[in-house]
Each structure stands twice: as C-alpha cells, then as structure tokens.
N, C-alpha and C positions, 0 to 999 in steps of 0.2 A: 472372203468374209471373215475368216479367222483374224486377220489384220485389223478389220474395223472395229472387232469387238475388243481386241487388245488396246486399240486407240482410244475407244469410249471408256475402257475400265481405266487406263492411264488419265485420261481427262477428269474423270469423276475423283481418282485420287488427289490429283493436284488440286482441284477446286474445293475438296473437303478439307485441306489441310488450311489452317488459319494462323496467323501471328497474334501472339497476345503481347501487346505493347504495355500493358500497366504492369506497374512495379507493386510488389507486395508492401502492405503497410508493416513497418517495423513493430515488434511486439515491445520493444522498449522505447518508450517515448522521451526524447531529450529536450524538446521544446521547453523554452524558458530561459531564465537567467540564474546562473550558478557561479558562486564565489568560493574561491579556494579556502578551505578551512584546514587541511592538515597534509603533510607529505610523508612518503616513506621511502628511503632509499634502500635499495636492495642491496644486500641480502637480508637486511633488516625486517622484522615483523612487527614493529610498532609504529602506530601514527605519531609523528610530531607535529605540534601545532605550529602555524606560521606566523611570522611577525606582520604587522601592518606594512611594513616596507615591502614585503613580498606577495602583497595582495594581487589577486588576478580574478577575471570573470570570463566566462563564457555565456554568450547569448545565443540561443538557437531559436529560429522561428520556424514556423510550419510550412514556410515556402522554400526552405533549402538555404537560406542565408545565416550566416554565423558572424558574430563579432567577439573578438579575444581582446581584452585589455588588461594592461597591467599600469602601475604608476607612471611608467615612462614609455610605454608603447601601446598602440591601439592599431589592429587591423581587422579589416573587414572582408569577408570572402563568402564562398558558398561551401556547402556540404553535401555529401551523397552518401547514403547507406549502401555499403556494398556486401555487407553480410549480415545475417540476422541470426537470433537465438536467445539465449539467455543475456548474451552480450551484443553490442552493435559495433561492428566495424565501420568507421567513418573515413572518408578523404575529404580534408578541408583543403581547399584551394584558394589561394590568394594571388596578387600579380607576381610576388616574389617567390612562393613556395609552396609545395604541396606536403600536408602533414597528415601521417595516418594514425589515427586514434582507435583505442578499443574502449568504448564506454560500458560500463555496467551500473545498471540502477540498482543499488543496494537497499534502498528504501524509498518511500515517496518524495522524500525531501533531500535525499544523497545520491550522488553518482560518484563512482571511481572512474578516474580517466588514466588509461595506461597508454604509452607510446608503443604502437604496434611492432615498430622496429627496434624494440627494447634490447634484443640481443646484440644488435650492433652498436648501440650507443653505450659508451662507458660512464659510470656513474649515474646510471639510470635511476629515475624518481617516480613512483606511483604517486598521483594526487587524488585527494577527495574534496569535492566540490558539494556544498549545499545549496538548496534552492532559495533565491531571494525575493521571488515574485509570487 
C-alpha cells in the first residue's frame, strides 16, 4: 500500500512540472537601423567621429534577423539575445562567422556596441551608433 502512495506521489510530482519555452523579452530593444557615428579605441576615453569612408550600419528586425553593412561589405544573418539587463549580449551568426556583441542603449537614439570578447582582441574599439529610421 505504501508503494502505491509513493508511486502516486511521484506521478503527481512529475505531472506538475512544466517546461517554459518562452524567452524573456529583452529590456533593451535594438530593433531598427543604426549608423556608426563614433568610435573609441581603448584605453582612450573620448569618442572620435568616423569618416564617411568608415561608415557602417546595423539593421536589426524584430524576427531575429540582422544586416551589417559597410561601404565594401554586406552580410546578413540572425541574432539571438543571450543575456539581458541594462545591456544586451547578442550572438550574431552568419554563414562565415559568429560574432558576440554587447549592446547598451544609451538613449532612445543611440546605442553603444562592444565586442563581447574585447579582452582577446588587440586594438579593441568601442562603437557608437545612432538610429537612422
């Protein structure tokens, strides 16, 4: 009799567990088109304007698609939010690479994009983008 109650209790416990497959909505919204406005090479602390030759844009849509464009290069891929808070960590995947970015929304019209693996990269540069749409 005791084993029947134990099995029933175990069955109720297993049935009461549910999996939550919904992802949290990020508190920092990066959707839209963003154009490179300034850069800052570390350990410097001042933003430097970029020339027209160095222009670049990120376009994030609400469905997880991203396009990164420069004057000479354009790549399309997908992005996924993997951490949230005041900053958002993204993995951007294309056919040729995966890029880890930390995006901080500094105002409604400005984001700061940092390479998440900045400690590995020599000559690391932080970039400021402004909304263009």
